[in-house]
Backbone bond lengths (Angstrom), bond angles and torsions (degrees), N, CA, C in turn:
res aa  C-N    CA-C-N  psi(-1)  N-CA   C-N-CA  omega(-1)  CA-C   N-CA-C  phi
1 M - - - 1.458 - - 1.519 108.06 -
2 T 1.312 117.08 130.36 1.435 122.57 178.31 1.522 109.12 -117.61
3 A 1.321 117.51 123.76 1.458 121.46 -179.87 1.518 109.46 -63.86
4 T 1.345 115.56 145.40 1.463 120.70 -179.91 1.507 109.66 -64.52
5 A 1.309 116.98 131.46 1.474 121.22 -177.20 1.503 109.95 -81.25
6 V 1.321 115.04 154.70 1.455 121.01 172.47 1.517 108.67 -71.40
7 Q 1.288 116.13 125.15 1.462 120.09 178.57 1.513 108.68 -100.84
8 S 1.299 116.42 115.96 1.465 120.61 -178.15 1.520 110.52 -124.11
9 P 1.326 116.74 135.45 1.450 118.95 176.06 1.511 112.45 -78.42
10 V 1.346 117.71 -5.77 1.449 120.29 -176.20 1.517 108.46 -111.82
11 T 1.316 117.88 117.95 1.461 123.14 177.78 1.507 108.71 -120.60
12 H 1.328 116.72 134.17 1.452 122.08 -178.61 1.523 108.74 -109.21
13 S 1.271 117.62 106.16 1.466 121.34 -174.81 1.509 112.55 -68.16
14 S 1.329 117.80 -12.65 1.466 120.54 -177.54 1.529 112.48 -84.24
15 A 1.328 118.15 2.28 1.464 121.02 -176.81 1.516 109.47 -57.12
16 S 1.339 114.62 134.70 1.462 120.50 -179.90 1.508 110.28 -72.46
17 A 1.328 116.49 137.22 1.469 120.38 179.71 1.521 110.86 -63.76
18 A 1.333 117.64 -29.48 1.469 121.53 -178.71 1.523 111.99 -82.91
19 A 1.321 117.44 -17.35 1.459 120.98 -176.35 1.517 110.40 -95.00
20 H 1.329 115.29 128.10 1.457 119.75 176.23 1.524 110.32 -90.60
21 L 1.330 115.52 -39.16 1.470 121.38 179.84 1.525 107.11 -134.04
22 E 1.319 115.78 121.69 1.464 122.09 -178.33 1.520 109.87 -109.50
23 L 1.311 116.91 116.16 1.462 120.99 177.29 1.512 108.45 -92.16
24 R 1.321 114.87 129.50 1.462 120.47 -178.26 1.522 108.56 -129.40
25 D 1.346 115.24 100.65 1.464 121.92 -178.29 1.523 111.95 53.82
26 L 1.334 116.53 39.19 1.469 120.88 179.49 1.527 108.98 -76.36
27 A 1.319 116.33 123.46 1.467 122.13 -174.65 1.524 109.54 -135.31
28 P 1.343 118.30 107.79 1.461 120.02 176.99 1.529 112.31 -82.20
29 Y 1.308 114.80 144.74 1.468 122.28 -179.61 1.525 109.77 -126.80
30 Y 1.333 115.16 153.46 1.453 122.92 162.73 1.513 106.51 -111.99
31 S 1.327 115.73 102.96 1.462 121.51 -170.73 1.524 108.52 55.90
32 A 1.340 118.64 -119.25 1.472 120.41 -178.26 1.516 112.27 -90.58
33 K 1.341 118.10 -6.04 1.460 121.03 -174.68 1.520 110.59 -89.87
34 L 1.327 115.55 123.07 1.462 121.47 176.14 1.520 109.16 -71.89
35 A 1.330 117.00 129.28 1.472 120.90 179.49 1.522 112.46 -92.75
36 V 1.331 115.85 -41.38 1.470 121.52 179.67 1.523 107.51 -138.45
37 R 1.331 115.86 130.20 1.461 119.46 177.53 1.528 110.51 -58.43
38 P 1.347 117.70 152.64 1.458 120.52 -175.26 1.526 113.36 -47.82
39 V 1.329 114.53 129.65 1.470 122.56 -174.45 1.521 109.48 -109.50
40 T 1.326 116.27 129.09 1.461 121.84 173.62 1.529 107.51 -127.21
41 L 1.327 116.03 111.93 1.460 120.91 176.43 1.533 108.14 -164.76
42 D 1.327 114.68 165.12 1.465 121.16 179.08 1.520 110.39 -108.34
43 I 1.341 115.78 133.32 1.459 122.05 171.60 1.533 106.44 -95.22
44 K 1.329 116.80 116.98 1.464 120.50 -171.29 1.529 111.59 -79.21
45 R 1.320 114.61 145.65 1.456 122.84 -178.02 1.534 111.47 -66.50
46 Q 1.343 115.37 135.48 1.461 122.67 177.03 1.514 112.55 52.60
47 K 1.340 113.99 41.37 1.459 122.49 172.45 1.530 108.03 -128.52
48 I 1.330 115.91 159.54 1.456 120.34 172.72 1.523 107.60 -100.07
49 T 1.335 117.04 122.30 1.451 122.39 176.91 1.530 108.62 -110.80
50 S 1.304 117.24 122.60 1.472 122.30 176.76 1.524 109.29 -96.98
51 I 1.333 115.36 140.91 1.458 121.90 172.38 1.519 106.48 -111.95
52 I 1.339 116.27 117.36 1.468 121.24 -178.11 1.516 110.20 -121.59
53 G 1.329 115.85 164.20 1.460 120.88 177.31 1.519 109.95 151.77
54 P 1.325 117.85 168.51 1.467 122.00 -179.42 1.533 111.25 -60.92
55 S 1.316 115.47 162.61 1.459 120.92 175.25 1.516 110.75 -62.99
56 G 1.323 115.71 146.77 1.450 120.56 175.88 1.497 116.22 78.89
57 T 1.336 117.69 14.41 1.453 120.66 -177.68 1.543 113.07 -97.41
58 G 1.353 116.85 -1.66 1.454 119.16 176.45 1.511 114.67 96.90
59 K 1.338 117.64 16.10 1.465 120.08 -178.52 1.527 111.78 -60.66
60 S 1.332 116.35 -50.52 1.460 120.66 -178.70 1.529 111.12 -68.21
61 T 1.331 115.71 -35.22 1.468 119.89 176.61 1.514 110.86 -61.44
62 L 1.323 116.46 -46.67 1.461 120.25 177.81 1.513 110.15 -61.38
63 L 1.343 117.49 -43.46 1.472 120.43 -179.95 1.520 111.18 -58.44
64 R 1.328 117.12 -45.99 1.465 121.01 -178.81 1.530 111.58 -67.00
65 S 1.312 115.94 -21.69 1.472 119.26 177.31 1.518 112.05 -73.35
66 L 1.333 116.67 -17.35 1.465 119.56 -176.18 1.511 113.59 -76.63
67 N 1.341 117.51 -13.52 1.470 118.86 173.48 1.532 111.19 -132.54
68 R 1.320 116.24 21.62 1.455 123.75 175.62 1.526 112.36 65.14
69 L 1.323 117.47 22.30 1.445 120.10 174.66 1.528 110.98 -77.12
70 H 1.318 116.72 -26.43 1.473 121.40 179.56 1.512 111.56 -56.13
71 E 1.321 116.61 -39.15 1.467 119.26 -174.17 1.522 113.55 -74.27
72 T 1.344 118.21 -3.95 1.469 120.26 175.28 1.530 110.52 -75.24
73 I 1.340 117.86 -13.48 1.457 121.48 175.34 1.526 108.57 -79.90
74 P 1.334 118.89 129.13 1.468 120.19 -178.08 1.522 112.26 -52.58
75 G 1.327 115.71 127.59 1.455 122.17 178.18 1.516 114.72 85.20
76 A 1.332 117.62 -9.88 1.474 120.76 -178.30 1.510 110.03 -81.95
77 R 1.333 115.32 149.41 1.465 121.43 179.33 1.504 108.35 -158.66
78 A 1.310 116.19 174.77 1.464 121.63 175.30 1.516 109.31 -141.02
79 E 1.312 115.80 144.92 1.462 122.01 173.30 1.525 108.73 -112.40
80 G 1.309 116.52 164.26 1.442 120.92 -177.03 1.521 110.48 90.29
81 S 1.324 116.57 -158.60 1.461 119.80 -176.08 1.512 111.38 -142.62
82 A 1.327 114.23 158.62 1.467 122.48 173.78 1.527 105.43 -136.75
83 L 1.321 116.23 112.21 1.447 121.58 -174.31 1.508 110.85 -95.44
84 L 1.331 115.75 112.36 1.473 122.09 177.26 1.506 107.71 -95.60
85 D 1.332 115.23 110.60 1.468 120.42 -173.80 1.523 110.63 51.34
86 G 1.338 115.25 38.96 1.463 120.86 174.83 1.519 115.04 87.23
87 E 1.353 118.08 -1.25 1.464 121.02 -179.68 1.521 109.70 -110.81
88 D 1.323 116.30 132.11 1.444 121.50 -173.93 1.534 110.93 -76.71
89 I 1.337 117.13 112.15 1.462 119.57 -179.28 1.533 111.55 -70.08
90 Y 1.346 116.98 -12.89 1.455 120.18 178.38 1.529 113.14 -96.95
91 D 1.320 116.18 6.01 1.470 118.27 171.02 1.531 108.21 -59.24
92 R 1.314 116.83 132.45 1.478 120.66 -173.48 1.525 113.13 -62.63
93 R 1.331 116.70 -16.42 1.465 119.85 178.70 1.519 112.99 -87.04
94 I 1.322 116.66 -2.67 1.479 121.46 179.60 1.515 110.61 -85.12
95 D 1.314 117.05 137.81 1.455 123.15 175.27 1.541 108.74 -83.92
96 P 1.347 117.72 115.52 1.482 119.50 -178.51 1.515 113.24 -55.98
97 A 1.338 117.70 -32.98 1.459 120.34 -179.55 1.521 111.06 -62.18
98 Q 1.316 117.46 -35.76 1.450 120.96 178.63 1.532 111.06 -71.83
99 V 1.342 115.67 -33.02 1.465 119.22 175.43 1.520 109.99 -61.09
100 R 1.343 116.19 -42.72 1.465 120.88 -175.78 1.532 112.29 -73.03
101 R 1.312 116.68 -15.85 1.459 119.00 171.94 1.519 110.46 -73.48
102 R 1.296 116.26 -35.87 1.479 120.41 -178.93 1.520 111.79 -84.89
103 I 1.323 116.44 -24.49 1.472 121.24 179.75 1.506 107.68 -125.33
104 G 1.346 116.37 97.65 1.456 121.66 -176.41 1.522 111.82 -82.19
105 M 1.342 114.86 172.36 1.461 120.32 -174.94 1.518 110.34 -140.43
106 V 1.341 115.41 136.77 1.465 122.94 174.37 1.523 105.58 -124.58
107 F 1.337 116.14 129.58 1.467 120.74 -170.80 1.529 112.23 -96.51
108 Q 1.331 114.13 171.43 1.460 122.04 -176.75 1.528 111.41 -61.23
109 Q 1.305 117.09 -49.45 1.453 121.41 177.23 1.530 109.61 -95.41
110 P 1.324 118.38 130.60 1.471 118.47 175.00 1.519 110.09 -53.19
111 N 1.314 117.85 131.35 1.459 120.54 -174.79 1.522 112.65 -127.87
112 P 1.351 118.28 56.41 1.453 119.05 174.94 1.523 110.12 -63.21
113 L 1.309 116.71 148.00 1.458 121.22 178.59 1.518 108.24 -73.76
114 R 1.310 115.74 118.65 1.471 121.36 -171.61 1.523 112.55 -62.65
115 A 1.311 116.35 -31.67 1.463 119.99 -176.34 1.521 112.96 -84.08
116 R 1.328 117.74 -1.92 1.464 121.03 -176.17 1.515 111.83 -113.39
117 T 1.304 114.21 155.01 1.461 120.91 177.35 1.518 109.89 -76.66
118 I 1.336 115.91 177.48 1.466 120.66 175.85 1.516 109.98 -58.03
119 A 1.337 116.70 -52.30 1.468 120.90 179.43 1.523 111.17 -63.93
120 G 1.334 116.54 -38.02 1.455 120.74 -177.70 1.508 112.56 -66.24
121 N 1.333 117.14 -32.14 1.462 120.18 176.13 1.525 111.03 -63.42
122 V 1.327 115.46 -46.62 1.467 119.34 -177.59 1.525 111.66 -67.72
123 S 1.315 116.60 -34.94 1.477 120.39 -173.07 1.524 113.87 -90.22
124 M 1.343 117.40 0.01 1.460 119.53 -173.26 1.526 112.80 -53.67
125 G 1.338 116.46 -53.57 1.460 119.13 -178.52 1.517 112.76 -64.96
126 L 1.326 116.54 -32.35 1.462 120.89 179.21 1.519 111.06 -66.37
127 Q 1.344 116.10 -38.41 1.475 119.84 177.73 1.512 110.35 -63.53
128 L 1.331 116.57 -41.90 1.468 120.28 179.26 1.519 110.94 -62.42
129 D 1.340 116.92 -29.59 1.455 121.46 179.26 1.522 112.91 -83.06
130 G 1.338 117.50 -3.57 1.458 120.79 179.20 1.516 113.77 76.92
131 I 1.340 117.70 22.79 1.451 121.23 178.41 1.532 109.54 -69.59
132 S 1.310 118.75 139.88 1.454 122.85 -176.66 1.528 110.94 -62.78
133 R 1.323 115.71 156.95 1.461 120.34 -178.04 1.532 112.10 -60.65
134 S 1.316 116.85 -43.42 1.470 119.32 -178.35 1.530 111.29 -64.58
135 E 1.333 117.04 -39.35 1.451 120.32 178.92 1.529 110.82 -70.79
136 R 1.342 116.10 -37.12 1.470 119.26 176.10 1.517 110.57 -60.11
137 D 1.322 115.92 -45.68 1.464 119.73 -178.78 1.530 111.22 -59.63
138 Q 1.325 115.88 -40.10 1.463 120.29 179.87 1.520 110.62 -65.49
139 I 1.341 116.75 -44.68 1.460 120.75 -179.08 1.519 111.21 -67.34
140 V 1.325 117.00 -37.51 1.466 120.31 176.71 1.520 110.28 -59.60
141 E 1.332 116.40 -48.34 1.464 119.87 179.94 1.525 111.39 -61.61
142 E 1.337 116.72 -45.75 1.468 119.57 -179.07 1.521 111.16 -62.97
143 S 1.326 116.85 -39.63 1.470 120.16 -178.66 1.523 111.16 -67.71
144 L 1.344 116.46 -40.63 1.468 119.67 178.20 1.517 111.67 -68.07
145 I 1.319 116.91 -34.70 1.473 120.11 176.13 1.520 109.75 -63.93
146 R 1.326 117.66 -41.34 1.462 121.13 -177.14 1.515 112.43 -62.47
147 V 1.341 116.73 -31.24 1.468 119.31 179.87 1.528 112.18 -96.72
148 G 1.336 116.59 8.82 1.452 121.12 177.65 1.509 114.94 69.62
149 L 1.335 116.51 27.36 1.464 120.81 -174.69 1.533 112.97 -109.46
150 F 1.302 117.76 -18.56 1.453 119.67 -171.05 1.520 112.74 -60.18
151 D 1.325 117.49 -47.79 1.457 120.72 -177.97 1.542 111.82 -63.01
152 E 1.332 116.26 -25.42 1.466 120.42 -179.19 1.523 112.05 -80.83
153 V 1.338 117.96 -22.95 1.481 119.91 -172.51 1.526 113.43 -127.37
154 K 1.318 119.16 2.99 1.466 121.05 -171.33 1.514 113.19 -60.48
155 D 1.345 117.41 -23.41 1.470 120.13 179.54 1.513 113.08 -92.96
156 R 1.329 116.52 2.07 1.472 119.97 179.53 1.506 112.95 -142.19
157 L 1.313 116.38 39.06 1.454 120.82 -178.64 1.515 112.70 -63.22
158 N 1.321 117.33 -23.90 1.458 120.91 -177.97 1.527 113.16 -100.12
159 T 1.341 116.14 18.52 1.457 120.21 174.84 1.527 108.96 -99.20
160 P 1.337 118.00 162.13 1.483 119.90 -175.60 1.529 112.09 -60.23
161 A 1.313 115.40 137.74 1.460 120.62 -179.49 1.529 111.92 -64.73
162 V 1.332 116.38 -27.61 1.470 119.35 -177.48 1.526 111.31 -71.59
163 S 1.330 118.91 -6.76 1.457 121.46 176.85 1.536 111.28 -77.16
164 L 1.314 117.66 -11.57 1.459 121.77 -179.74 1.526 111.33 -76.69
165 S 1.323 115.89 158.13 1.472 120.50 174.45 1.529 109.28 -69.35
166 G 1.345 115.77 168.90 1.461 119.41 -179.47 1.515 113.30 -59.41
167 G 1.331 117.06 -44.55 1.454 120.53 178.30 1.511 112.64 -64.64
168 Q 1.337 116.69 -38.68 1.455 120.11 177.12 1.514 111.49 -67.00
169 Q 1.331 116.61 -38.81 1.462 120.16 178.13 1.529 111.24 -62.17
170 Q 1.339 116.49 -39.45 1.450 118.88 179.76 1.526 110.60 -66.79
171 R 1.340 117.15 -41.12 1.458 119.56 176.90 1.526 110.21 -65.44
172 L 1.327 117.72 -33.96 1.461 120.86 175.80 1.524 110.47 -62.73
173 C 1.347 116.46 -41.89 1.468 119.42 178.96 1.534 111.09 -65.00
174 I 1.335 116.98 -35.94 1.453 119.70 175.86 1.535 110.08 -66.73
175 A 1.344 117.12 -40.24 1.464 120.34 176.36 1.515 111.05 -61.42
176 R 1.326 116.83 -38.69 1.472 121.03 178.47 1.535 110.24 -61.78
177 A 1.321 115.83 -41.23 1.469 119.15 176.54 1.513 111.32 -66.61
178 L 1.323 117.60 -42.05 1.458 121.59 -178.11 1.527 112.38 -64.70
179 A 1.334 116.59 -31.03 1.453 120.89 -177.83 1.531 111.97 -58.78
180 M 1.324 116.32 -27.15 1.470 120.70 179.93 1.528 112.17 -86.30
181 Q 1.324 116.50 4.31 1.460 123.22 178.02 1.537 113.17 54.18
182 P 1.327 117.38 55.00 1.454 119.98 179.63 1.521 111.17 -73.31
183 E 1.311 115.56 159.32 1.468 121.73 173.98 1.521 110.72 -88.73
184 I 1.330 115.48 -30.33 1.464 122.41 -177.26 1.521 107.46 -132.93
185 I 1.339 116.30 140.78 1.459 121.44 173.15 1.523 108.55 -121.01
186 L 1.335 116.37 126.90 1.444 123.35 175.90 1.523 108.16 -98.23
187 M 1.328 117.59 133.78 1.463 122.20 -179.31 1.522 109.19 -127.10
188 D 1.337 115.60 119.95 1.463 120.85 -178.20 1.530 109.68 -101.35
189 E 1.331 116.59 96.48 1.461 122.95 -177.79 1.537 112.13 47.52
190 P 1.320 117.83 55.85 1.460 120.72 -171.16 1.522 114.39 -66.91
191 C 1.332 118.37 -13.15 1.469 121.15 -176.72 1.519 113.04 -111.16
192 S 1.320 118.21 2.49 1.468 119.91 -172.11 1.524 112.42 -65.39
193 A 1.356 118.12 -24.86 1.460 121.41 -179.11 1.510 112.53 -100.16
194 L 1.339 117.33 8.57 1.462 121.02 -173.11 1.529 111.25 -109.51
195 D 1.339 115.20 156.90 1.451 120.37 176.05 1.527 109.13 -78.30
196 P 1.352 118.63 168.77 1.465 121.13 -174.82 1.527 114.17 -57.44
197 L 1.318 118.27 -39.65 1.466 119.85 -179.19 1.532 110.85 -67.09
198 A 1.341 116.62 -44.75 1.460 119.86 177.94 1.534 110.31 -63.57
199 T 1.323 116.41 -36.38 1.462 120.93 177.94 1.521 111.31 -61.50
200 L 1.313 116.84 -46.56 1.475 120.36 179.44 1.520 111.01 -62.55
201 R 1.335 116.31 -34.70 1.466 119.24 179.40 1.529 110.77 -67.66
202 I 1.329 117.31 -39.72 1.459 120.73 177.25 1.533 109.53 -65.89
203 E 1.323 117.06 -40.59 1.471 119.91 179.02 1.525 111.36 -63.37
204 D 1.335 117.02 -42.19 1.476 119.87 176.33 1.517 110.52 -62.28
205 L 1.326 115.56 -38.66 1.466 120.23 178.68 1.514 111.01 -62.74
206 M 1.331 116.71 -43.48 1.477 119.91 178.98 1.525 111.22 -59.23
207 R 1.346 116.25 -43.69 1.463 119.26 -179.11 1.524 110.73 -65.13
208 D 1.323 117.18 -29.30 1.466 120.24 177.08 1.527 111.53 -76.06
209 L 1.332 116.63 -43.52 1.463 121.04 -176.11 1.523 112.75 -67.65
210 V 1.349 115.96 -28.91 1.464 119.01 -174.23 1.528 112.10 -67.54
211 R 1.334 117.22 -9.76 1.468 119.84 173.09 1.539 110.81 -64.35
212 D 1.348 115.22 -24.99 1.475 119.46 -175.07 1.518 113.45 -118.65
213 V 1.336 118.03 -26.34 1.463 120.12 -176.23 1.517 109.57 -129.52
214 T 1.323 114.96 162.03 1.459 122.20 174.08 1.530 107.48 -91.54
215 I 1.330 117.62 138.54 1.466 121.15 -177.83 1.526 109.47 -125.44
216 V 1.333 114.69 135.28 1.466 121.48 172.59 1.517 107.21 -123.56
217 I 1.323 117.18 125.64 1.458 121.75 -174.83 1.521 110.66 -126.58
218 V 1.330 116.48 133.52 1.459 121.83 168.10 1.521 106.91 -93.74
219 T 1.324 116.58 130.72 1.461 120.22 178.33 1.510 111.03 -147.07
220 H 1.336 116.05 142.62 1.461 121.78 171.59 1.522 110.50 -90.08
221 N 1.323 116.07 -9.07 1.456 121.63 -175.20 1.519 108.83 -92.18
222 M 1.322 116.40 101.57 1.467 119.14 -176.36 1.514 112.06 -67.81
223 Q 1.339 117.05 -30.03 1.460 119.14 175.74 1.523 110.25 -64.11
224 Q 1.333 115.51 -37.87 1.473 119.71 177.12 1.521 110.66 -64.30
225 A 1.318 116.41 -45.99 1.458 120.00 177.94 1.508 111.54 -57.09
226 A 1.340 116.22 -43.20 1.458 121.12 179.99 1.516 112.20 -65.99
227 R 1.349 115.97 -35.18 1.465 120.80 -177.63 1.512 112.80 -73.03
228 V 1.342 117.09 -44.53 1.468 118.97 -166.15 1.507 115.77 -105.51
229 S 1.342 118.01 -21.97 1.458 117.69 -167.71 1.529 112.60 -96.14
230 D 1.317 114.26 150.99 1.446 122.01 174.67 1.524 111.15 -90.58
231 E 1.352 114.42 -35.96 1.457 121.97 -178.73 1.524 107.92 -127.60
232 T 1.319 116.81 150.28 1.455 121.04 178.27 1.524 110.13 -133.92
233 V 1.325 114.51 139.30 1.466 123.24 175.04 1.519 107.40 -114.11
234 F 1.325 117.54 126.41 1.466 121.45 177.38 1.513 109.49 -106.83
235 I 1.352 116.10 126.01 1.454 122.99 178.23 1.527 108.57 -118.47
236 T 1.308 116.96 138.35 1.467 120.96 173.17 1.525 108.60 -138.10
237 L 1.326 116.77 178.50 1.455 121.39 179.85 1.528 110.11 -87.07
238 A 1.302 114.29 131.74 1.468 120.51 174.92 1.534 108.23 -99.41
239 D 1.317 115.60 -176.33 1.460 119.74 177.87 1.526 110.59 -56.98
240 G 1.328 114.77 141.10 1.460 118.80 179.95 1.514 113.59 85.65
241 G 1.328 117.05 5.84 1.456 120.77 179.03 1.508 114.10 69.80
242 V 1.319 116.88 30.03 1.474 122.38 179.75 1.529 108.83 -105.04
243 G 1.332 116.86 137.79 1.437 120.12 177.38 1.516 112.06 -67.06
244 E 1.318 116.56 148.55 1.454 121.77 -179.94 1.521 109.52 -146.34
245 V 1.327 116.92 130.86 1.459 120.42 173.73 1.515 107.92 -74.09
246 V 1.321 116.20 119.31 1.450 122.67 -178.78 1.516 111.52 -85.15
247 E 1.332 115.89 -48.40 1.469 119.19 175.28 1.508 110.28 -158.62
248 H 1.319 113.29 163.14 1.455 122.74 -176.61 1.510 107.82 -148.89
249 G 1.325 116.58 132.41 1.457 119.22 178.23 1.514 111.43 -180.00
250 P 1.324 117.45 -172.38 1.463 121.65 178.02 1.526 110.31 -55.59
251 T 1.317 116.06 136.55 1.461 120.94 -174.89 1.511 112.55 -56.76
252 E 1.321 117.66 -46.71 1.457 120.38 -176.96 1.523 111.15 -59.80
253 R 1.335 116.94 -42.85 1.461 119.53 179.33 1.517 111.80 -67.15
254 L 1.338 116.39 -43.56 1.466 119.08 -176.80 1.524 111.42 -64.30
255 F 1.350 116.54 -34.99 1.461 119.44 -179.05 1.524 113.88 -82.73
256 T 1.322 117.92 -17.60 1.462 119.97 -177.75 1.522 112.53 -107.68
257 V 1.333 117.17 -41.67 1.469 119.82 179.16 1.529 109.63 -134.52
258 P 1.340 116.57 67.09 1.481 118.92 179.13 1.517 110.82 -60.19
259 S 1.331 115.31 147.95 1.462 119.36 -176.78 1.520 112.83 -87.97
260 D 1.332 117.20 -12.59 1.474 120.08 -177.50 1.527 108.47 -121.47
261 P 1.322 119.24 134.28 1.478 121.17 -179.73 1.514 113.40 -60.13
262 R 1.337 117.60 -27.75 1.465 119.61 178.78 1.529 111.16 -66.22
263 T 1.331 116.00 -35.48 1.462 119.77 175.99 1.514 110.19 -65.23
264 E 1.316 117.07 -45.91 1.462 120.67 -179.86 1.519 111.27 -61.04
265 Q 1.319 116.61 -41.30 1.459 120.28 179.74 1.530 110.93 -62.61
266 Y 1.315 116.44 -37.61 1.464 119.65 -179.54 1.519 112.44 -72.03
267 I 1.313 117.09 -48.51 1.466 119.24 -174.85 1.530 112.24 -72.61
268 T 1.326 117.28 -19.22 1.470 120.20 175.23 1.531 112.20 -92.65
269 G 1.331 116.68 0.58 1.461 120.69 174.99 1.500 115.14 82.80
270 R 1.325 118.70 12.19 1.449 120.42 -179.23 1.512 113.28 -81.84
271 V 1.347 116.71 -19.04 1.476 121.41 172.80 1.525 107.45 -138.28
272 G 1.332 116.52 162.21 1.448 121.75 176.48 1.498 112.99 81.90
């Protein structure tokens, strides 16, 4: 099964081969209020990029802008562009639903569908696409294997998904995203509701998945960002209470020799 591609009449030949998603003056708004000042940076292909910063700086808002989920909030919108493999997902001729097939999302709290079974959660999007039962079953198994969950649930695939532990539910939600074969997965504090062991399992899973997909994660846990990410974006509040990207670069460099004193103050715990 191959997910339907975003069809865009606008192609930018200057797209960087190393960049999977290129943000160009991307600025999310809530009605007339700017949430994050215009952001220009590249999300690298098959790398984990962490977005860190104090609470209330627009990290999750920026993340949701990367697959046009932000605009599902009444009055919310974004200006600027986000080029997915050189094609602007904000071109008005683009179907946002197709964007979200290519750029999946995993939320802070595990959100399995309560009325569906374990298998039914993973296959939900496939059913909507009219995929045959036999192919759905195969994709469900493959997706659960990828998140290390199949052996734990293979004898109870038709039981309610909410019977799983919190860590298992989060891996189930990741499997649900993987079933749609996304190119990029966005994760909004995916471990904040999990215990340390479940957290480490999700982190190991991310390092495994990044061989095939690009991952962008929002986290308040700087140790987690240092452990799992290849690139880090630091956001803080600017004048007027608006989020601003201060710097972006390789995680090791940003955590050891940040180029902006505000970054150093945050990662050393002196602010935030």
